[in-house]
C-alpha positions in Angstrom: -34.5 36.4 42.5 -33.4 32.8 42.0 -36.9 31.8 41.6 -37.7 34.5 39.1 -34.5 33.5 37.0 -35.5 29.8 37.1 -39.1 30.6 36.0 -37.8 32.8 33.0 -35.3 30.0 32.1 -37.5 26.9 32.5 -40.8 28.3 30.8 -39.6 30.8 28.2 -41.8 33.6 29.6 -40.9 37.0 28.9 -39.7 39.1 32.0 -42.9 41.3 31.8 -45.0 38.2 31.7 -43.5 37.0 34.9 -43.6 40.1 36.8 -47.4 40.5 36.0 -48.3 37.0 37.4 -50.7 37.0 40.2 -51.0 33.9 42.8 -54.2 32.9 40.9 -52.4 32.5 37.6 -50.1 29.7 39.1 -51.8 26.5 39.3 -49.3 24.2 41.0 -51.9 21.3 41.2 -52.0 21.0 37.4 -48.6 22.2 36.8 -49.6 25.3 34.6 -49.1 29.0 34.6 -51.8 31.3 33.0 -50.2 34.2 31.3 -52.8 36.9 30.6 -52.7 39.4 27.6 -49.5 38.3 26.2 -47.6 40.1 23.3 -50.6 39.5 20.9 -53.3 40.3 23.5 -54.1 36.5 24.1 -54.1 34.4 27.3 -52.1 31.2 27.3 -51.3 28.3 29.5 -47.6 27.4 30.0 -46.7 23.9 31.4 -44.3 24.0 34.4 -41.7 21.3 34.9 -41.9 19.4 38.3 -38.8 20.9 39.5 -40.0 24.4 38.9 -43.3 23.6 40.7 -41.2 22.6 43.7 -39.3 25.9 43.6 -42.6 27.9 43.3 -44.0 26.0 46.4 -41.1 27.0 48.5 -41.1 30.5 47.3 -44.9 31.0 48.0 -46.2 28.2 50.6 
């Protein structure tokens, strides 16, 4: 739950966008998250802060 809230707070993603993420959408090597079919039916890349990357690595090793 803390990782979910941290991801929401640090990226500005909508809750529906976060819960629909797949592992393949998260690129921790390049520090980006791919959000598919957003509010306006577009895909977008969201940069992820290094501290958020570290939390995501701990969440899903």
